[in-house]
C-alpha angles and dihedrals in degrees: 000000000000103000095140091051091049091050091051092046088057089055093247136123127227087246091058091048092048089051091050090050091046092234134115120269089242090056090051091047090051090053092047093048096039135049106289121198123246088254092057092045090051091051092049091049091050091048092055094037100240133118113262093247090067089067088067104033125093118246088255091054091048089055095045133059095241140063134179123253108243090215106046103013093234120139117259123204109230126217106219092197119112 
């Protein structure tokens, strides 16, 4: 996952995101470093105003319209809508 990168790309700090989520910065850091649930990932994505898939995609994939399936390696067309 690339949550920290996504936060920085949105011009935000982890402190700002923690404040938006109404949690401590240490709680946010634990989620970023650990294995966050889909619910937590969704809340983080909403707080930084990106679709959840951008928390997993490389910067190149974020800037293109395709990604690669981690299971079969085939290209996947991405919908950049939110």
